[in-house]
C-alpha positions in Angstrom: 34.6 -41.2 -53.4 30.9 -40.8 -52.5 31.8 -40.2 -48.9 34.3 -37.5 -49.8 31.6 -35.8 -51.9 29.1 -35.9 -49.1 31.6 -34.4 -46.7 32.5 -31.6 -49.1 28.8 -30.8 -49.6 28.2 -30.8 -45.8 31.2 -28.5 -45.2 30.0 -26.1 -47.9 26.5 -26.1 -46.4 27.8 -25.3 -42.9 30.0 -22.5 -44.3 27.0 -21.0 -46.1 25.0 -20.9 -42.9 27.8 -19.3 -41.0 28.2 -16.6 -43.7 24.5 -15.9 -43.8 24.3 -15.8 -39.9 27.2 -13.5 -39.5 25.8 -11.1 -42.1 22.4 -11.1 -40.3 24.0 -10.5 -36.9 26.0 -7.6 -38.2 22.8 -5.8 -39.1 21.3 -6.4 -35.6 24.3 -5.0 -33.8 23.9 -1.5 -35.3 22.4 1.3 -33.2 18.9 2.3 -33.8 17.3 5.6 -32.8 17.8 9.3 -33.5 21.2 10.7 -34.6 23.4 10.9 -31.5 21.8 7.8 -29.9 19.4 7.7 -27.0 21.7 9.4 -24.4 20.1 11.5 -21.8 21.6 15.0 -21.5 20.8 17.6 -18.9 21.6 21.0 -20.2 21.2 24.1 -18.1 20.9 24.8 -15.2 23.1 22.6 -13.2 22.4 21.7 -10.4 18.8 21.0 -11.2 16.6 23.4 -9.1 14.1 21.9 -6.6 10.8 23.6 -6.2 8.2 23.2 -3.5 8.7 22.5 0.1 11.7 20.5 1.3 12.0 18.8 4.7 15.5 18.9 6.1 17.0 18.0 9.4 20.5 18.2 10.8 21.9 14.8 10.2 24.1 15.0 13.3 20.9 15.0 15.5 19.1 12.1 13.8 20.7 9.3 15.9 19.6 11.0 19.1 16.0 10.7 18.0 16.1 6.9 17.6 14.5 4.9 20.4 14.8 1.2 21.2 12.6 -0.1 24.0 12.5 -3.6 25.6 9.7 -5.2 27.7 11.9 -7.5 29.6 10.1 -10.9 30.1 6.3 -10.8 29.8 4.5 -13.9 30.9 0.9 -15.0 30.2 -1.6 -12.5 31.8 1.1 -10.0 32.9 2.2 -6.5 31.9 5.6 -4.8 31.7 6.6 -1.2 31.0 8.7 -0.9 27.9 12.1 0.5 29.1 15.4 1.7 27.5 18.2 -0.7 28.1 21.6 0.8 28.9 24.8 -0.7 27.4 25.5 -2.6 30.7 22.0 -4.2 30.6 20.2 -2.0 33.1 16.5 -1.3 32.3 15.6 2.4 32.8 12.1 3.8 32.8 11.1 5.6 29.5 8.4 8.3 29.3 7.8 10.0 26.0 9.3 13.6 26.6 6.8 16.5 26.9 7.7 18.1 23.6 7.9 14.9 21.6 5.8 12.0 20.2 7.1 8.5 20.0 6.6 6.8 16.6 7.0 3.0 16.9 8.0 1.6 13.5 8.9 -2.0 14.4 8.0 -4.7 16.9 9.9 -7.9 17.6 8.3 -10.6 19.6 10.7 -13.3 20.8 9.7 -16.4 22.8 11.8 -17.1 25.9 11.4 -20.9 25.4 10.4 -21.6 21.8 7.9 -24.4 21.4 4.4 -25.2 20.3 1.5 -22.8 20.9 0.7 -19.2 20.4 1.5 -16.0 22.2 -0.7 -12.8 22.0 0.5 -9.4 23.1 -0.8 -5.9 22.8 0.5 -2.4 23.6 -1.1 0.3 25.7 0.1 3.7 27.0 -1.3 3.5 30.5 -3.5 1.4 32.8 -6.9 2.6 31.6 -6.1 3.1 27.9 -7.3 1.1 25.0 -5.0 -1.5 23.3 -3.0 -0.3 20.4 -2.8 -3.3 18.1 -2.7 -7.0 19.1 -0.3 -9.5 17.7 -0.9 -13.3 18.0 2.3 -15.2 16.9 3.6 -18.7 17.0 5.7 -19.5 20.1 8.2 -21.3 17.9 10.3 -18.4 16.5 11.0 -14.6 16.6 8.3 -12.6 14.8 9.0 -9.2 13.4 6.5 -6.5 12.3 7.3 -3.2 10.5 5.0 -0.2 10.3 5.8 2.2 7.6 3.7 5.0 9.0 4.3 4.0 12.6 2.2 3.8 15.8 2.2 7.1 17.6 2.3 7.6 21.3 1.8 11.2 22.5 4.0 13.2 24.9 3.9 11.8 28.5 3.0 8.3 27.4 4.4 5.3 29.2 4.3 2.4 26.8 3.3 -0.9 28.3 3.3 -4.5 26.8 0.6 -6.9 27.9 0.3 -10.6 27.3 -3.1 -12.2 27.3 -3.7 -15.0 29.9 -4.2 -17.6 27.1 -0.6 -17.1 25.8 1.5 -20.2 25.7 4.8 -18.9 27.1 6.9 -15.9 28.1 8.1 -13.4 25.5 10.4 -10.5 25.2 9.0 -7.6 23.1 11.4 -5.1 21.5 10.1 -1.8 20.0 12.0 0.3 17.6 11.1 3.8 16.5 12.0 7.5 16.8 11.0 10.7 18.6 9.5 13.6 16.6 8.2 17.0 17.5 4.7 17.0 19.0 
């Protein structure tokens, strides 16, 4: 009989907790805030006017401004001209057009034979010009760099990739970017 009484008391206690908990949760589920809720409503005018200057460009011409250049294989202490690669794998010389600037936004440095050591490369735009950046990377994997504002080469530039003599191995450098009005 005592066990039955204990069970009845335990069941009654559990039911009391459930009733109190459900009452507390029903109050938390109600919406708080001003009448009508916290909805965002745009009234007039639609569409929302834009003020100030807006830069726009014909979307159909954007793809023609994209540039992808490849160095072919650059060994320690050597230099290669960055070229466009045709779909059939032919390297064609690339000179920044007279009315444009080339903005390089990404550089990929890929070792030809991954392994131990370090490769160092830099970019120039001609034989007697200063280096534009230098990247020292492990020879063990592909290394990618992105430049939000870009590296700018002026009209008439011929972009060259040089590897310092102390580099471990050969690399292929790929440059991505776009042409913009000078």
